[in-house]
Backbone as JSON, one array per atom type, in Angstrom:
{
  "sequence": "MTKTVEAIYENGVFKPISPLYNITEHKKVSLIIKDYHAEKFDILSLASTVYDGLSPKDIEDIEKLAFDRSHFSRD",
  "N": [[5.44, 35.83, 0.1], [4.2, 34.0, -2.6], [4.55, 31.08, -4.45], [4.37, 28.74, -7.05], [5.64, 25.54, -7.28], [6.8, 22.78, -9.04], [7.35, 19.44, -8.03], [9.02, 16.33, -7.28], [8.31, 13.47, -5.42], [10.49, 11.65, -3.59], [12.01, 9.06, -1.81], [10.98, 9.93, 0.69], [11.22, 12.68, 0.54], [10.48, 15.88, -0.86], [11.46, 16.85, -4.01], [12.37, 19.59, -5.81], [11.61, 20.28, -9.24], [12.69, 22.3, -10.78], [15.23, 24.86, -10.2], [15.16, 26.57, -7.03], [14.71, 29.89, -6.17], [15.47, 32.58, -3.97], [14.84, 31.23, -1.64], [16.05, 30.25, 1.32], [18.34, 27.92, 2.89], [16.92, 25.67, 5.24], [14.67, 27.18, 5.61], [11.35, 27.63, 6.63], [8.48, 26.55, 4.96], [5.2, 26.33, 3.45], [3.47, 23.63, 1.97], [1.3, 22.76, -0.68], [-0.28, 19.97, -1.74], [-0.88, 18.63, -4.87], [-2.28, 16.13, -6.54], [-1.79, 15.02, -9.58], [-2.41, 12.66, -10.95], [-4.6, 11.56, -9.53], [-6.42, 13.58, -10.01], [-7.08, 13.27, -12.72], [-8.73, 11.01, -12.66], [-10.84, 12.03, -11.19], [-11.92, 13.84, -13.01], [-12.8, 12.08, -15.0], [-14.8, 10.69, -13.6], [-16.55, 12.77, -13.15], [-17.24, 13.43, -15.78], [-18.73, 11.2, -16.44], [-21.17, 11.74, -15.4], [-22.47, 13.54, -16.97], [-24.94, 13.43, -18.31], [-26.75, 13.11, -16.3], [-29.94, 13.44, -14.84], [-31.21, 14.28, -17.12], [-33.71, 13.83, -19.62], [-34.41, 11.05, -21.86], [-35.12, 12.19, -24.32], [-34.02, 14.79, -24.12], [-31.3, 14.1, -24.08], [-31.05, 12.92, -26.59], [-31.57, 15.17, -28.24], [-29.39, 16.84, -27.56], [-27.2, 15.25, -28.39], [-27.75, 15.09, -31.1], [-27.32, 17.72, -31.94], [-24.6, 17.91, -31.28], [-23.38, 16.08, -32.99], [-23.94, 17.08, -35.47], [-22.45, 18.06, -38.25], [-22.78, 19.95, -40.2], [-22.49, 22.68, -39.85], [-19.85, 23.24, -39.39], [-18.11, 23.98, -41.36], [-17.41, 26.4, -43.91], [-17.95, 25.81, -46.49]],
  "CA": [[5.62, 35.44, -1.28], [3.58, 32.74, -2.99], [5.14, 30.57, -5.68], [4.05, 27.35, -7.35], [6.84, 24.8, -7.67], [6.57, 21.36, -9.27], [8.36, 18.62, -7.36], [8.85, 14.88, -7.29], [8.47, 12.9, -4.08], [11.39, 10.49, -3.62], [12.68, 8.7, -0.54], [10.47, 10.72, 1.79], [11.59, 14.09, 0.39], [10.03, 16.55, -2.07], [12.59, 17.39, -4.75], [11.89, 20.51, -6.86], [12.02, 19.97, -10.6], [13.53, 23.41, -11.22], [15.89, 25.51, -9.06], [14.39, 27.51, -6.21], [15.42, 31.13, -5.9], [14.96, 33.36, -2.83], [14.49, 30.38, -0.51], [17.31, 29.89, 1.96], [18.39, 26.63, 3.58], [16.2, 25.51, 6.51], [13.53, 28.1, 5.69], [10.08, 26.93, 6.77], [7.5, 26.9, 3.94], [3.99, 25.49, 3.42], [3.27, 22.95, 0.7], [-0.03, 22.28, -1.04], [-0.05, 18.81, -2.59], [-1.88, 18.44, -5.92], [-1.99, 14.84, -7.16], [-2.3, 15.09, -10.95], [-2.96, 11.36, -11.33], [-5.94, 11.45, -8.93], [-7.28, 14.57, -10.64], [-7.57, 12.7, -13.97], [-9.84, 10.13, -12.36], [-11.95, 12.89, -10.78], [-12.51, 14.38, -14.23], [-13.53, 11.0, -15.65], [-16.03, 10.4, -12.86], [-17.44, 13.9, -13.4], [-17.74, 13.3, -17.15], [-19.72, 10.12, -16.51], [-22.45, 12.25, -14.89], [-22.88, 14.66, -17.82], [-26.35, 13.32, -18.69], [-27.6, 12.9, -15.12], [-31.1, 14.32, -14.69], [-31.8, 14.61, -18.42], [-34.59, 12.81, -20.18], [-33.88, 10.48, -23.11], [-35.35, 13.17, -25.4], [-33.0, 15.82, -23.96], [-30.02, 13.51, -24.49], [-31.12, 12.78, -28.04], [-31.44, 16.51, -28.82], [-28.01, 17.29, -27.36], [-26.31, 14.48, -29.25], [-28.04, 15.46, -32.49], [-26.59, 18.97, -32.17], [-23.16, 17.67, -31.17], [-22.89, 15.31, -34.13], [-24.29, 17.78, -36.71], [-21.23, 18.67, -38.79], [-23.12, 20.82, -41.32], [-22.16, 24.08, -39.55], [-18.44, 23.34, -39.04], [-17.33, 24.43, -42.5], [-18.08, 27.44, -44.69], [-18.22, 25.28, -47.84]],
  "C": [[4.92, 34.1, -1.5], [4.15, 32.34, -4.34], [4.72, 29.12, -5.85], [5.3, 26.66, -7.88], [6.45, 23.34, -7.88], [7.7, 20.57, -8.63], [8.02, 17.15, -7.54], [9.12, 14.39, -5.88], [9.3, 11.64, -4.19], [12.03, 10.29, -2.26], [12.26, 9.6, 0.62], [10.75, 12.21, 1.71], [10.99, 14.64, -0.9], [11.24, 17.19, -2.74], [12.06, 18.28, -5.87], [12.43, 20.11, -8.23], [12.94, 21.06, -11.14], [14.15, 24.09, -10.0], [14.97, 26.48, -8.33], [15.26, 28.74, -5.93], [14.73, 31.84, -4.74], [14.46, 32.49, -1.68], [15.8, 29.87, 0.09], [17.19, 28.51, 2.61], [17.65, 26.71, 4.91], [15.05, 26.5, 6.68], [12.24, 27.28, 5.73], [9.11, 27.46, 5.72], [6.28, 25.99, 4.09], [3.87, 24.89, 2.03], [1.8, 22.59, 0.53], [0.2, 21.16, -2.05], [-1.2, 18.66, -3.58], [-1.49, 17.17, -6.67], [-2.61, 14.83, -8.55], [-2.94, 13.78, -11.39], [-4.39, 11.22, -10.79], [-6.9, 12.41, -9.6], [-7.86, 14.05, -11.96], [-8.77, 11.81, -13.71], [-11.05, 10.92, -11.88], [-12.67, 13.45, -12.0], [-13.32, 13.3, -14.95], [-14.83, 10.69, -14.92], [-17.04, 11.54, -13.05], [-18.05, 13.8, -14.8], [-18.82, 12.23, -17.26], [-21.09, 10.57, -16.03], [-23.05, 13.33, -15.79], [-24.37, 14.61, -18.19], [-27.28, 13.1, -17.5], [-28.74, 13.92, -15.06], [-31.76, 14.7, -16.01], [-32.67, 13.46, -18.91], [-33.94, 12.22, -21.43], [-34.04, 11.44, -24.3], [-34.31, 14.28, -25.33], [-31.65, 15.32, -24.45], [-29.97, 13.37, -26.01], [-30.91, 14.12, -28.74], [-30.0, 17.03, -28.71], [-27.06, 16.57, -28.3], [-26.53, 14.79, -30.73], [-27.29, 16.75, -32.84], [-25.07, 18.74, -32.17], [-22.6, 16.96, -32.4], [-23.23, 15.95, -35.47], [-23.07, 18.55, -37.21], [-21.52, 19.7, -39.89], [-22.72, 22.28, -41.09], [-20.68, 24.27, -39.22], [-17.58, 23.9, -40.17], [-18.12, 25.49, -43.27], [-18.44, 26.96, -46.09], [-19.66, 24.92, -48.02]]
}
């Protein structure tokens, strides 16, 4: 069985946020740790590379399309 469970780490112990069903006391399980705080910084560093390898002309063309609001409304 595979199940994703959110938990908080306190005093050296992972504490589930919601009740666990079908897991008995002292049952051995594997945990995969996903640090949401670190992931936010990974996304920011990735976003900072969005224009890498593009020429100034390419960047200008992309930004012109992105800021063109004339096609956002049917009016």
